[in-house]
C-alpha positions, 0 to 999 in steps of 0.5 A, a space after each residue: 260437310 268437311 270432316 264428317 262421316 255421316 251426313 245426318 245429325 240424328 241421335 248422335 251423342 255430343 262429343 266431350 273434348 275435355 280430358 279427364 285428369 283425375 286418373 292421371 293425378 291419382 297415378 302421380 300421387 301414388 308414384 310420389 308416395 312410392 318415391 318418398 318412401 323409397 328415397 330414404 332407403 337408398 342412402 347410407 346412414 353411417 356418419 363419418 368425417 370425410 377429408 376434403 379433396 379438390 379433385 373433380 368428382 366422378 360420375 356415381 353409379 345408380 346403386 353405389 356400394 360404399 365401404 366405410 372405415 370408422 375411427 374405431 376401425 370398424 367396417 361397414 358395407 352400406 349400413 351393415 357392420 362387417 369384420 375385416 376377415 369377412 370383407 371379401 365375402 360380404 363384398 361378393 354378396 353386395 356386388 353379386 360376385 361382380 369383381 369389376 364393379 367399382 367400390 367406393 371407399 369412405 374413411 374418417 379423416 381420423 383413420 390412420 393411413 396404415 389402417 386404410 391401406 389394410 382395408 384396401 389390401 383386403 379388398 384387392 386380395 378379394 379381387 376387387 381392384 376398382 376402388 374409388 376413394 370418397 372425400 368432400 369437395 373443397 367448398 363443402 367441408 364442414 368447419 370446426 366446432 367454433 370460429 375464433 370469435 367464439 360464435 357458431 359457424 354456419 354448417 355447409 352440406 357435405 357433398 361426397 365425391 369420388 376423387 380417385 381410383 386405384 387400378 393394378 
């Protein structure tokens, strides 16, 4: 008999050729729940009105570090408030003292240029020279509160993109 090891058909059990998918489904559901819980924790929740840019977006790392400058000149690293005089120390903690890691700088469009440069200089003085500026892509800018006709506009989803980097 081709493919058979035994010649006799004695008390052999009948082989079941069906795959049991129940453990596979259980594992997939557990992974789905883990990712549903972990995904919101990986986002930055500081609201900022970013200016629009037409530069090509850069590739974003897995764990980006965002420094946010709000209109009232308060700074955030991720979701944590940081005073300007402690920016270098807080960045060292966030980057595990890796001065070569790229820092993504987000600023509200209401922030004055001088204030933004003050934050960038503080980052450079701390040894962080790879600074990427974050803005909205050209087509992703949210329009003003109302249109000239007085109707509410359709809001588009903002898509942050690193638009440039400063290096020495």
